[in-house]
N, CA, C, O and CB atoms as a CASP TS submission, in Angstrom:
PFRMAT TS
TARGET T0000
AUTHOR 0000-0000-0000
METHOD Language model
MODEL 1
PARENT N/A
ATOM      1  N   MET     1      41.697 -34.713  22.813  1.00  0.00           N
ATOM      2  CA  MET     1      40.445 -34.008  22.457  1.00  0.00           C
ATOM      3  C   MET     1      39.885 -34.694  21.291  1.00  0.00           C
ATOM      4  O   MET     1      40.632 -34.825  20.321  1.00  0.00           O
ATOM      5  CB  MET     1      40.657 -32.503  22.154  1.00  0.00           C
ATOM      6  N   ARG     2      38.207 -35.341  21.200  1.00  0.00           N
ATOM      7  CA  ARG     2      37.814 -36.035  20.582  1.00  0.00           C
ATOM      8  C   ARG     2      37.648 -35.313  19.099  1.00  0.00           C
ATOM      9  O   ARG     2      37.351 -34.120  19.158  1.00  0.00           O
ATOM     10  CB  ARG     2      36.820 -36.540  21.266  1.00  0.00           C
ATOM     11  N   ARG     3      37.862 -36.104  17.264  1.00  0.00           N
ATOM     12  CA  ARG     3      38.184 -35.023  16.849  1.00  0.00           C
ATOM     13  C   ARG     3      36.365 -35.388  15.875  1.00  0.00           C
ATOM     14  O   ARG     3      35.967 -36.465  15.431  1.00  0.00           O
ATOM     15  CB  ARG     3      40.052 -34.834  16.062  1.00  0.00           C
ATOM     16  N   ALA     4      35.869 -34.414  15.857  1.00  0.00           N
ATOM     17  CA  ALA     4      34.877 -34.672  14.708  1.00  0.00           C
ATOM     18  C   ALA     4      34.775 -36.090  13.317  1.00  0.00           C
ATOM     19  O   ALA     4      35.633 -36.549  12.562  1.00  0.00           O
ATOM     20  CB  ALA     4      35.109 -33.315  14.003  1.00  0.00           C
ATOM     21  N   PRO     5      33.739 -36.305  13.455  1.00  0.00           N
ATOM     22  CA  PRO     5      33.873 -37.437  12.301  1.00  0.00           C
ATOM     23  C   PRO     5      34.060 -36.997  10.500  1.00  0.00           C
ATOM     24  O   PRO     5      33.206 -36.508   9.760  1.00  0.00           O
ATOM     25  CB  PRO     5      32.365 -38.332  12.462  1.00  0.00           C
ATOM     26  N   GLU     6      35.259 -37.320  10.237  1.00  0.00           N
ATOM     27  CA  GLU     6      34.905 -36.855   9.005  1.00  0.00           C
ATOM     28  C   GLU     6      33.852 -37.807   7.650  1.00  0.00           C
ATOM     29  O   GLU     6      34.067 -38.991   7.389  1.00  0.00           O
ATOM     30  CB  GLU     6      36.325 -36.551   8.557  1.00  0.00           C
ATOM     31  N   TRP     7      32.772 -36.976   6.966  1.00  0.00           N
ATOM     32  CA  TRP     7      31.469 -37.273   6.258  1.00  0.00           C
ATOM     33  C   TRP     7      31.883 -37.002   5.069  1.00  0.00           C
ATOM     34  O   TRP     7      32.375 -35.988   4.573  1.00  0.00           O
ATOM     35  CB  TRP     7      30.187 -36.515   6.634  1.00  0.00           C
ATOM     36  N   GLN     8      31.541 -38.377   4.531  1.00  0.00           N
ATOM     37  CA  GLN     8      31.873 -37.990   2.942  1.00  0.00           C
ATOM     38  C   GLN     8      30.632 -38.259   1.907  1.00  0.00           C
ATOM     39  O   GLN     8      30.294 -39.441   1.847  1.00  0.00           O
ATOM     40  CB  GLN     8      33.215 -38.975   2.371  1.00  0.00           C
ATOM     41  N   ILE     9      30.074 -37.560   1.279  1.00  0.00           N
ATOM     42  CA  ILE     9      28.639 -37.634   0.522  1.00  0.00           C
ATOM     43  C   ILE     9      28.882 -37.679  -0.719  1.00  0.00           C
ATOM     44  O   ILE     9      29.377 -36.935  -1.565  1.00  0.00           O
ATOM     45  CB  ILE     9      27.659 -36.506   0.715  1.00  0.00           C
ATOM     46  N   HIS    10      28.431 -38.714  -0.666  1.00  0.00           N
ATOM     47  CA  HIS    10      27.995 -39.467  -2.247  1.00  0.00           C
ATOM     48  C   HIS    10      26.779 -38.809  -2.662  1.00  0.00           C
ATOM     49  O   HIS    10      25.924 -38.434  -1.860  1.00  0.00           O
ATOM     50  CB  HIS    10      27.616 -41.265  -2.219  1.00  0.00           C
ATOM     51  N   ARG    11      26.664 -38.600  -4.497  1.00  0.00           N
ATOM     52  CA  ARG    11      25.204 -38.622  -5.098  1.00  0.00           C
ATOM     53  C   ARG    11      25.096 -39.145  -5.823  1.00  0.00           C
ATOM     54  O   ARG    11      26.056 -39.536  -6.488  1.00  0.00           O
ATOM     55  CB  ARG    11      24.607 -37.772  -5.492  1.00  0.00           C
ATOM     56  N   SER    12      23.578 -39.507  -6.153  1.00  0.00           N
ATOM     57  CA  SER    12      24.005 -39.900  -7.529  1.00  0.00           C
ATOM     58  C   SER    12      22.388 -40.005  -7.530  1.00  0.00           C
ATOM     59  O   SER    12      21.687 -40.123  -6.525  1.00  0.00           O
ATOM     60  CB  SER    12      25.205 -41.364  -7.914  1.00  0.00           C
ATOM     61  N   GLY    13      21.812 -39.915  -9.290  1.00  0.00           N
ATOM     62  CA  GLY    13      20.849 -39.363  -9.424  1.00  0.00           C
ATOM     63  C   GLY    13      19.498 -41.114  -9.763  1.00  0.00           C
ATOM     64  O   GLY    13      19.756 -42.107 -10.444  1.00  0.00           O
ATOM     65  N   VAL    14      18.599 -40.905  -9.218  1.00  0.00           N
ATOM     66  CA  VAL    14      17.702 -41.555  -9.440  1.00  0.00           C
ATOM     67  C   VAL    14      16.724 -41.511 -10.879  1.00  0.00           C
ATOM     68  O   VAL    14      16.059 -40.515 -11.167  1.00  0.00           O
ATOM     69  CB  VAL    14      17.171 -41.324  -8.393  1.00  0.00           C
ATOM     70  N   PRO    15      16.750 -42.520 -11.561  1.00  0.00           N
ATOM     71  CA  PRO    15      15.037 -42.511 -11.938  1.00  0.00           C
ATOM     72  C   PRO    15      13.625 -42.830 -12.001  1.00  0.00           C
ATOM     73  O   PRO    15      12.952 -43.607 -11.325  1.00  0.00           O
ATOM     74  CB  PRO    15      14.898 -42.580 -12.444  1.00  0.00           C
ATOM     75  N   HIS    16      13.382 -42.211 -12.773  1.00  0.00           N
ATOM     76  CA  HIS    16      11.855 -42.201 -12.482  1.00  0.00           C
ATOM     77  C   HIS    16      11.091 -42.169 -13.865  1.00  0.00           C
ATOM     78  O   HIS    16      11.392 -41.270 -14.650  1.00  0.00           O
ATOM     79  CB  HIS    16      11.414 -40.852 -11.544  1.00  0.00           C
ATOM     80  N   LEU    17      10.195 -43.020 -14.191  1.00  0.00           N
ATOM     81  CA  LEU    17       9.796 -43.280 -15.240  1.00  0.00           C
ATOM     82  C   LEU    17       8.890 -42.335 -15.021  1.00  0.00           C
ATOM     83  O   LEU    17       8.144 -42.531 -15.980  1.00  0.00           O
ATOM     84  CB  LEU    17       9.515 -44.542 -15.596  1.00  0.00           C
ATOM     85  N   ASP    18       8.212 -41.021 -14.147  1.00  0.00           N
ATOM     86  CA  ASP    18       7.714 -40.128 -14.644  1.00  0.00           C
ATOM     87  C   ASP    18       7.959 -39.381 -13.910  1.00  0.00           C
ATOM     88  O   ASP    18       7.171 -38.930 -13.079  1.00  0.00           O
ATOM     89  CB  ASP    18       6.700 -40.166 -14.979  1.00  0.00           C
ATOM     90  N   GLY    19       9.427 -38.992 -14.081  1.00  0.00           N
ATOM     91  CA  GLY    19      10.628 -37.650 -14.153  1.00  0.00           C
ATOM     92  C   GLY    19       9.933 -36.471 -15.121  1.00  0.00           C
ATOM     93  O   GLY    19       9.926 -35.305 -14.727  1.00  0.00           O
ATOM     94  N   ALA    20       9.523 -36.732 -16.025  1.00  0.00           N
ATOM     95  CA  ALA    20       9.298 -36.002 -16.908  1.00  0.00           C
ATOM     96  C   ALA    20       8.111 -34.678 -16.357  1.00  0.00           C
ATOM     97  O   ALA    20       8.008 -33.454 -16.428  1.00  0.00           O
ATOM     98  CB  ALA    20       8.897 -36.986 -18.040  1.00  0.00           C
ATOM     99  N   ARG    21       7.461 -35.704 -15.869  1.00  0.00           N
ATOM    100  CA  ARG    21       6.170 -34.986 -15.795  1.00  0.00           C
ATOM    101  C   ARG    21       6.008 -33.949 -14.536  1.00  0.00           C
ATOM    102  O   ARG    21       5.424 -32.869 -14.443  1.00  0.00           O
ATOM    103  CB  ARG    21       5.042 -36.079 -15.720  1.00  0.00           C
ATOM    104  N   ARG    22       7.077 -35.039 -13.234  1.00  0.00           N
ATOM    105  CA  ARG    22       7.291 -33.982 -11.926  1.00  0.00           C
ATOM    106  C   ARG    22       8.101 -33.006 -12.000  1.00  0.00           C
ATOM    107  O   ARG    22       8.028 -31.937 -11.394  1.00  0.00           O
ATOM    108  CB  ARG    22       7.765 -34.536 -10.766  1.00  0.00           C
ATOM    109  N   TRP    23       8.731 -33.283 -12.595  1.00  0.00           N
ATOM    110  CA  TRP    23       9.556 -31.926 -13.717  1.00  0.00           C
ATOM    111  C   TRP    23       8.995 -30.684 -13.967  1.00  0.00           C
ATOM    112  O   TRP    23       9.236 -29.540 -13.580  1.00  0.00           O
ATOM    113  CB  TRP    23       9.714 -32.313 -15.259  1.00  0.00           C
ATOM    114  N   ASP    24       8.339 -31.099 -14.571  1.00  0.00           N
ATOM    115  CA  ASP    24       7.137 -29.756 -15.050  1.00  0.00           C
ATOM    116  C   ASP    24       5.918 -29.017 -14.029  1.00  0.00           C
ATOM    117  O   ASP    24       5.290 -27.960 -13.962  1.00  0.00           O
ATOM    118  CB  ASP    24       6.110 -30.448 -16.309  1.00  0.00           C
ATOM    119  N   ALA    25       6.081 -30.705 -13.089  1.00  0.00           N
ATOM    120  CA  ALA    25       4.619 -30.404 -12.403  1.00  0.00           C
ATOM    121  C   ALA    25       5.429 -29.015 -11.242  1.00  0.00           C
ATOM    122  O   ALA    25       4.843 -27.998 -10.873  1.00  0.00           O
ATOM    123  CB  ALA    25       3.703 -32.296 -11.316  1.00  0.00           C
ATOM    124  N   ALA    26       6.846 -29.401 -10.894  1.00  0.00           N
ATOM    125  CA  ALA    26       7.440 -28.668 -10.010  1.00  0.00           C
ATOM    126  C   ALA    26       7.895 -27.434 -11.006  1.00  0.00           C
ATOM    127  O   ALA    26       7.380 -26.456 -10.466  1.00  0.00           O
ATOM    128  CB  ALA    26       8.592 -29.497  -9.201  1.00  0.00           C
ATOM    129  N   TYR    27       8.493 -27.037 -12.014  1.00  0.00           N
ATOM    130  CA  TYR    27       8.066 -25.904 -12.216  1.00  0.00           C
ATOM    131  C   TYR    27       7.235 -24.994 -12.839  1.00  0.00           C
ATOM    132  O   TYR    27       7.509 -23.813 -13.057  1.00  0.00           O
ATOM    133  CB  TYR    27       8.576 -25.695 -12.316  1.00  0.00           C
ATOM    134  N   GLN    28       5.949 -25.723 -13.194  1.00  0.00           N
ATOM    135  CA  GLN    28       4.531 -24.807 -13.092  1.00  0.00           C
ATOM    136  C   GLN    28       4.374 -24.864 -11.567  1.00  0.00           C
ATOM    137  O   GLN    28       3.175 -24.846 -11.288  1.00  0.00           O
ATOM    138  CB  GLN    28       2.993 -25.507 -13.990  1.00  0.00           C
ATOM    139  N   LEU    29       4.864 -24.904 -10.888  1.00  0.00           N
ATOM    140  CA  LEU    29       4.805 -24.415  -9.326  1.00  0.00           C
ATOM    141  C   LEU    29       5.661 -23.234  -9.205  1.00  0.00           C
ATOM    142  O   LEU    29       5.355 -22.184  -8.639  1.00  0.00           O
ATOM    143  CB  LEU    29       5.351 -25.560  -8.220  1.00  0.00           C
ATOM    144  N   LEU    30       6.619 -23.471  -9.716  1.00  0.00           N
ATOM    145  CA  LEU    30       7.757 -22.126  -9.557  1.00  0.00           C
ATOM    146  C   LEU    30       7.235 -20.940 -10.389  1.00  0.00           C
ATOM    147  O   LEU    30       7.915 -19.922 -10.522  1.00  0.00           O
ATOM    148  CB  LEU    30       9.447 -22.505 -10.213  1.00  0.00           C
ATOM    149  N   LEU    31       5.909 -21.097 -10.996  1.00  0.00           N
ATOM    150  CA  LEU    31       5.671 -20.564 -11.847  1.00  0.00           C
ATOM    151  C   LEU    31       4.727 -19.660 -11.267  1.00  0.00           C
ATOM    152  O   LEU    31       4.846 -18.452 -11.058  1.00  0.00           O
ATOM    153  CB  LEU    31       5.418 -21.298 -12.812  1.00  0.00           C
ATOM    154  N   THR    32       3.566 -20.596 -10.991  1.00  0.00           N
ATOM    155  CA  THR    32       2.453 -19.728  -9.992  1.00  0.00           C
ATOM    156  C   THR    32       3.422 -19.156  -8.860  1.00  0.00           C
ATOM    157  O   THR    32       3.041 -17.993  -8.729  1.00  0.00           O
ATOM    158  CB  THR    32       1.060 -20.843  -9.176  1.00  0.00           C
ATOM    159  N   TRP    33       4.266 -19.330  -8.152  1.00  0.00           N
ATOM    160  CA  TRP    33       4.878 -18.731  -7.238  1.00  0.00           C
ATOM    161  C   TRP    33       5.484 -17.541  -7.464  1.00  0.00           C
ATOM    162  O   TRP    33       5.599 -16.865  -6.441  1.00  0.00           O
ATOM    163  CB  TRP    33       5.610 -19.438  -6.808  1.00  0.00           C
ATOM    164  N   ALA    34       6.017 -16.935  -8.702  1.00  0.00           N
ATOM    165  CA  ALA    34       6.311 -16.249  -9.016  1.00  0.00           C
ATOM    166  C   ALA    34       5.250 -15.047  -9.541  1.00  0.00           C
ATOM    167  O   ALA    34       5.056 -13.871  -9.231  1.00  0.00           O
ATOM    168  CB  ALA    34       7.042 -16.793  -9.541  1.00  0.00           C
ATOM    169  N   GLN    35       4.815 -15.763 -10.271  1.00  0.00           N
ATOM    170  CA  GLN    35       3.340 -14.848 -10.885  1.00  0.00           C
ATOM    171  C   GLN    35       2.878 -14.446  -9.888  1.00  0.00           C
ATOM    172  O   GLN    35       2.830 -13.223  -9.753  1.00  0.00           O
ATOM    173  CB  GLN    35       2.076 -15.569 -11.673  1.00  0.00           C
ATOM    174  N   ALA    36       2.223 -15.549  -8.522  1.00  0.00           N
ATOM    175  CA  ALA    36       1.323 -14.333  -7.196  1.00  0.00           C
ATOM    176  C   ALA    36       2.657 -13.508  -6.197  1.00  0.00           C
ATOM    177  O   ALA    36       2.240 -12.574  -5.512  1.00  0.00           O
ATOM    178  CB  ALA    36       0.020 -15.645  -5.603  1.00  0.00           C
ATOM    179  N   LEU    37       4.178 -13.807  -6.097  1.00  0.00           N
ATOM    180  CA  LEU    37       4.838 -12.970  -5.922  1.00  0.00           C
ATOM    181  C   LEU    37       4.417 -11.510  -6.850  1.00  0.00           C
ATOM    182  O   LEU    37       3.826 -10.564  -6.328  1.00  0.00           O
ATOM    183  CB  LEU    37       6.040 -13.597  -6.088  1.00  0.00           C
ATOM    184  N   GLU    38       4.652 -11.525  -7.650  1.00  0.00           N
ATOM    185  CA  GLU    38       4.218 -10.176  -8.702  1.00  0.00           C
ATOM    186  C   GLU    38       3.313  -9.711  -8.368  1.00  0.00           C
ATOM    187  O   GLU    38       3.367  -8.607  -7.827  1.00  0.00           O
ATOM    188  CB  GLU    38       3.913 -10.302 -10.074  1.00  0.00           C
ATOM    189  N   THR    39       1.990 -10.437  -8.578  1.00  0.00           N
ATOM    190  CA  THR    39       0.904  -9.683  -8.122  1.00  0.00           C
ATOM    191  C   THR    39       1.315  -9.268  -6.951  1.00  0.00           C
ATOM    192  O   THR    39       1.656  -8.112  -6.699  1.00  0.00           O
ATOM    193  CB  THR    39      -0.340 -10.329  -8.053  1.00  0.00           C
ATOM    194  N   ALA    40       1.300 -10.298  -6.099  1.00  0.00           N
ATOM    195  CA  ALA    40       1.444  -8.965  -4.132  1.00  0.00           C
ATOM    196  C   ALA    40       2.440  -7.550  -4.009  1.00  0.00           C
ATOM    197  O   ALA    40       2.496  -6.676  -3.144  1.00  0.00           O
ATOM    198  CB  ALA    40       2.514 -10.104  -2.427  1.00  0.00           C
ATOM    199  N   ARG    41       3.198  -7.760  -5.303  1.00  0.00           N
ATOM    200  CA  ARG    41       4.195  -6.535  -5.238  1.00  0.00           C
ATOM    201  C   ARG    41       3.347  -5.500  -5.709  1.00  0.00           C
ATOM    202  O   ARG    41       3.311  -4.312  -5.389  1.00  0.00           O
ATOM    203  CB  ARG    41       5.597  -6.640  -6.152  1.00  0.00           C
ATOM    204  N   GLN    42       2.651  -6.165  -6.547  1.00  0.00           N
ATOM    205  CA  GLN    42       1.627  -4.495  -7.091  1.00  0.00           C
ATOM    206  C   GLN    42       0.562  -4.295  -6.198  1.00  0.00           C
ATOM    207  O   GLN    42       0.076  -3.164  -6.186  1.00  0.00           O
ATOM    208  CB  GLN    42       0.689  -4.525  -8.800  1.00  0.00           C
ATOM    209  N   VAL    43       0.218  -4.920  -5.647  1.00  0.00           N
ATOM    210  CA  VAL    43      -1.352  -4.362  -4.553  1.00  0.00           C
ATOM    211  C   VAL    43      -0.793  -4.211  -3.504  1.00  0.00           C
ATOM    212  O   VAL    43      -1.552  -4.483  -2.575  1.00  0.00           O
ATOM    213  CB  VAL    43      -2.791  -5.442  -4.180  1.00  0.00           C
ATOM    214  N   LEU    44       0.639  -3.760  -3.040  1.00  0.00           N
ATOM    215  CA  LEU    44       1.682  -3.859  -1.291  1.00  0.00           C
ATOM    216  C   LEU    44       1.804  -2.457  -2.106  1.00  0.00           C
ATOM    217  O   LEU    44       2.063  -2.244  -3.290  1.00  0.00           O
ATOM    218  CB  LEU    44       3.590  -5.293  -0.715  1.00  0.00           C
ATOM    219  N   PRO    45       1.473  -1.441  -0.849  1.00  0.00           N
ATOM    220  CA  PRO    45       2.091  -0.163  -0.864  1.00  0.00           C
ATOM    221  C   PRO    45       3.692  -0.094  -1.721  1.00  0.00           C
ATOM    222  O   PRO    45       4.553  -0.937  -1.467  1.00  0.00           O
ATOM    223  CB  PRO    45       2.213   0.232   0.758  1.00  0.00           C
ATOM    224  N   ALA    46       3.912   0.948  -2.679  1.00  0.00           N
ATOM    225  CA  ALA    46       5.472   1.091  -2.559  1.00  0.00           C
ATOM    226  C   ALA    46       6.529   1.532  -0.996  1.00  0.00           C
ATOM    227  O   ALA    46       6.072   2.178  -0.053  1.00  0.00           O
ATOM    228  CB  ALA    46       5.686   2.281  -3.649  1.00  0.00           C
ATOM    229  N   PRO    47       7.354   1.225  -1.038  1.00  0.00           N
ATOM    230  CA  PRO    47       8.492   1.571   0.118  1.00  0.00           C
ATOM    231  C   PRO    47       8.666   2.982   0.455  1.00  0.00           C
ATOM    232  O   PRO    47       8.981   3.730  -0.471  1.00  0.00           O
ATOM    233  CB  PRO    47       9.928   1.112  -0.307  1.00  0.00           C
ATOM    234  N   HIS    48       8.533   3.414   1.484  1.00  0.00           N
ATOM    235  CA  HIS    48       9.103   4.984   2.032  1.00  0.00           C
ATOM    236  C   HIS    48      10.345   5.346   0.911  1.00  0.00           C
ATOM    237  O   HIS    48      11.372   4.767   0.557  1.00  0.00           O
ATOM    238  CB  HIS    48       9.896   4.911   3.966  1.00  0.00           C
ATOM    239  N   GLN    49       9.814   6.361   0.631  1.00  0.00           N
ATOM    240  CA  GLN    49      11.230   7.103  -0.303  1.00  0.00           C
ATOM    241  C   GLN    49      11.469   7.834   0.920  1.00  0.00           C
ATOM    242  O   GLN    49      10.979   7.890   2.048  1.00  0.00           O
ATOM    243  CB  GLN    49      10.979   8.268  -1.995  1.00  0.00           C
ATOM    244  N   GLN    50      12.603   8.486   0.134  1.00  0.00           N
ATOM    245  CA  GLN    50      13.771   8.774   0.966  1.00  0.00           C
ATOM    246  C   GLN    50      13.213  10.384   1.270  1.00  0.00           C
ATOM    247  O   GLN    50      12.716  11.027   0.345  1.00  0.00           O
ATOM    248  CB  GLN    50      15.466   8.546   0.084  1.00  0.00           C
ATOM    249  N   GLU    51      13.338  10.939   2.584  1.00  0.00           N
ATOM    250  CA  GLU    51      12.669  12.160   2.991  1.00  0.00           C
ATOM    251  C   GLU    51      13.297  13.027   2.108  1.00  0.00           C
ATOM    252  O   GLU    51      14.349  12.675   1.574  1.00  0.00           O
ATOM    253  CB  GLU    51      12.783  12.579   4.485  1.00  0.00           C
ATOM    254  N   GLU    52      12.644  14.453   1.805  1.00  0.00           N
ATOM    255  CA  GLU    52      13.289  15.617   1.166  1.00  0.00           C
ATOM    256  C   GLU    52      14.376  15.819   2.493  1.00  0.00           C
ATOM    257  O   GLU    52      14.347  15.181   3.546  1.00  0.00           O
ATOM    258  CB  GLU    52      12.092  17.073   0.747  1.00  0.00           C
ATOM    259  N   GLU    53      15.461  17.045   2.056  1.00  0.00           N
ATOM    260  CA  GLU    53      16.256  17.352   2.598  1.00  0.00           C
ATOM    261  C   GLU    53      15.901  18.652   3.215  1.00  0.00           C
ATOM    262  O   GLU    53      15.195  19.384   2.522  1.00  0.00           O
ATOM    263  CB  GLU    53      17.200  17.222   1.905  1.00  0.00           C
ATOM    264  N   ASP    54      16.399  19.254   4.865  1.00  0.00           N
ATOM    265  CA  ASP    54      15.794  20.019   5.479  1.00  0.00           C
ATOM    266  C   ASP    54      16.648  20.703   5.770  1.00  0.00           C
ATOM    267  O   ASP    54      16.686  20.927   6.980  1.00  0.00           O
ATOM    268  CB  ASP    54      15.104  19.675   6.293  1.00  0.00           C
ATOM    269  N   ALA    55      17.788  21.410   4.889  1.00  0.00           N
ATOM    270  CA  ALA    55      18.979  21.885   4.974  1.00  0.00           C
ATOM    271  C   ALA    55      18.615  23.238   5.042  1.00  0.00           C
ATOM    272  O   ALA    55      19.230  23.968   5.818  1.00  0.00           O
ATOM    273  CB  ALA    55      19.901  21.488   3.946  1.00  0.00           C
ATOM    274  N   ASP    56      17.352  23.858   4.073  1.00  0.00           N
ATOM    275  CA  ASP    56      17.383  24.972   4.000  1.00  0.00           C
ATOM    276  C   ASP    56      16.030  25.627   4.951  1.00  0.00           C
ATOM    277  O   ASP    56      15.682  26.806   5.013  1.00  0.00           O
ATOM    278  CB  ASP    56      17.488  25.209   2.554  1.00  0.00           C
ATOM    279  N   ARG    57      15.512  24.612   5.544  1.00  0.00           N
ATOM    280  CA  ARG    57      14.699  25.281   6.498  1.00  0.00           C
ATOM    281  C   ARG    57      14.826  25.067   8.188  1.00  0.00           C
ATOM    282  O   ARG    57      15.602  24.331   8.798  1.00  0.00           O
ATOM    283  CB  ARG    57      13.391  24.906   6.074  1.00  0.00           C
ATOM    284  N   ILE    58      13.878  25.892   8.662  1.00  0.00           N
ATOM    285  CA  ILE    58      14.232  26.318   9.706  1.00  0.00           C
ATOM    286  C   ILE    58      13.357  25.228  10.402  1.00  0.00           C
ATOM    287  O   ILE    58      12.255  24.823  10.035  1.00  0.00           O
ATOM    288  CB  ILE    58      14.070  27.825   9.930  1.00  0.00           C
ATOM    289  N   LEU    59      14.168  24.801  11.603  1.00  0.00           N
ATOM    290  CA  LEU    59      13.399  23.572  12.433  1.00  0.00           C
ATOM    291  C   LEU    59      13.569  24.168  13.859  1.00  0.00           C
ATOM    292  O   LEU    59      14.566  24.727  14.316  1.00  0.00           O
ATOM    293  CB  LEU    59      14.180  21.831  12.278  1.00  0.00           C
ATOM    294  N   HIS    60      12.380  23.927  14.460  1.00  0.00           N
ATOM    295  CA  HIS    60      11.566  24.238  15.735  1.00  0.00           C
ATOM    296  C   HIS    60      11.778  23.036  16.609  1.00  0.00           C
ATOM    297  O   HIS    60      11.644  21.845  16.329  1.00  0.00           O
ATOM    298  CB  HIS    60       9.938  24.494  15.456  1.00  0.00           C
ATOM    299  N   ALA    61      12.344  23.948  18.373  1.00  0.00           N
ATOM    300  CA  ALA    61      12.236  22.773  18.746  1.00  0.00           C
ATOM    301  C   ALA    61      10.649  22.525  19.332  1.00  0.00           C
ATOM    302  O   ALA    61       9.677  23.219  19.034  1.00  0.00           O
ATOM    303  CB  ALA    61      13.379  22.549  19.712  1.00  0.00           C
ATOM    304  N   GLY    62      10.653  21.603  20.049  1.00  0.00           N
ATOM    305  CA  GLY    62       9.246  20.948  20.475  1.00  0.00           C
ATOM    306  C   GLY    62       8.706  19.619  20.384  1.00  0.00           C
ATOM    307  O   GLY    62       7.546  19.293  20.636  1.00  0.00           O
ATOM    308  N   LEU    63       9.813  18.751  19.936  1.00  0.00           N
ATOM    309  CA  LEU    63       9.549  16.941  20.421  1.00  0.00           C
ATOM    310  C   LEU    63      10.072  16.875  21.601  1.00  0.00           C
ATOM    311  O   LEU    63       9.577  16.049  22.367  1.00  0.00           O
ATOM    312  CB  LEU    63      10.342  15.621  19.498  1.00  0.00           C
ATOM    313  N   ASP    64      10.780  17.398  21.900  1.00  0.00           N
ATOM    314  CA  ASP    64      11.175  16.933  23.269  1.00  0.00           C
ATOM    315  C   ASP    64      11.096  18.297  23.944  1.00  0.00           C
ATOM    316  O   ASP    64      11.942  19.177  23.780  1.00  0.00           O
ATOM    317  CB  ASP    64      12.714  16.150  23.388  1.00  0.00           C
ATOM    318  N   HIS    65       9.515  18.457  25.074  1.00  0.00           N
ATOM    319  CA  HIS    65       9.532  19.740  25.970  1.00  0.00           C
ATOM    320  C   HIS    65      10.073  18.865  26.982  1.00  0.00           C
ATOM    321  O   HIS    65      10.011  17.636  27.021  1.00  0.00           O
ATOM    322  CB  HIS    65       8.036  20.669  26.344  1.00  0.00           C
ATOM    323  N   PRO    66      10.826  19.981  28.119  1.00  0.00           N
ATOM    324  CA  PRO    66      11.277  20.210  29.259  1.00  0.00           C
ATOM    325  C   PRO    66      10.238  18.766  30.196  1.00  0.00           C
ATOM    326  O   PRO    66       9.021  18.711  30.020  1.00  0.00           O
ATOM    327  CB  PRO    66      11.012  22.058  29.642  1.00  0.00           C
ATOM    328  N   PRO    67      10.695  18.119  30.782  1.00  0.00           N
ATOM    329  CA  PRO    67       9.726  17.238  31.761  1.00  0.00           C
ATOM    330  C   PRO    67       9.021  18.582  32.940  1.00  0.00           C
ATOM    331  O   PRO    67       9.793  19.456  33.334  1.00  0.00           O
ATOM    332  CB  PRO    67      10.929  15.748  32.802  1.00  0.00           C
ATOM    333  N   ALA    68       7.334  18.590  33.456  1.00  0.00           N
ATOM    334  CA  ALA    68       6.890  19.630  34.044  1.00  0.00           C
ATOM    335  C   ALA    68       7.651  19.188  35.361  1.00  0.00           C
ATOM    336  O   ALA    68       8.672  18.521  35.527  1.00  0.00           O
ATOM    337  CB  ALA    68       5.275  19.859  34.014  1.00  0.00           C
ATOM    338  N   ALA    69       6.460  20.029  36.549  1.00  0.00           N
ATOM    339  CA  ALA    69       7.521  19.505  37.815  1.00  0.00           C
ATOM    340  C   ALA    69       6.395  18.351  38.254  1.00  0.00           C
ATOM    341  O   ALA    69       5.440  17.860  37.652  1.00  0.00           O
ATOM    342  CB  ALA    69       8.015  20.933  39.353  1.00  0.00           C
ATOM    343  N   SER    70       6.979  18.140  39.638  1.00  0.00           N
ATOM    344  CA  SER    70       6.795  16.383  39.764  1.00  0.00           C
ATOM    345  C   SER    70       5.357  16.724  40.561  1.00  0.00           C
ATOM    346  O   SER    70       5.187  17.511  41.492  1.00  0.00           O
ATOM    347  CB  SER    70       8.309  15.221  40.913  1.00  0.00           C
ATOM    348  N   PRO    71       4.635  16.090  40.058  1.00  0.00           N
ATOM    349  CA  PRO    71       3.281  15.876  40.670  1.00  0.00           C
ATOM    350  C   PRO    71       3.584  15.999  42.331  1.00  0.00           C
ATOM    351  O   PRO    71       3.198  16.811  43.171  1.00  0.00           O
ATOM    352  CB  PRO    71       2.598  14.269  40.179  1.00  0.00           C
ATOM    353  N   ASP    72       4.230  15.120  42.386  1.00  0.00           N
ATOM    354  CA  ASP    72       4.688  14.841  44.124  1.00  0.00           C
ATOM    355  C   ASP    72       4.699  16.508  44.679  1.00  0.00           C
ATOM    356  O   ASP    72       3.868  16.771  45.548  1.00  0.00           O
ATOM    357  CB  ASP    72       6.722  13.917  44.364  1.00  0.00           C
ATOM    358  N   ASP    73       5.525  17.529  44.248  1.00  0.00           N
ATOM    359  CA  ASP    73       5.876  18.177  44.900  1.00  0.00           C
ATOM    360  C   ASP    73       4.553  19.457  45.272  1.00  0.00           C
ATOM    361  O   ASP    73       4.781  20.367  46.069  1.00  0.00           O
ATOM    362  CB  ASP    73       7.137  18.432  44.308  1.00  0.00           C
TER
END
């Protein structure tokens, strides 16, 4: 059986003259995205809250009715 090749990854920074401007633009985009997300959370309805407990209530059968007589009979 052949072994998978072993990879070595080398990273290095590459300086750019406009690096500070690009970093600021990326940061501003992240802030805009976060603000839009927060606004969307305020507009969307709240998730369903957990239902109240039914321990002290009377339950009635009624959702699953027995099948009716077959139409072919």
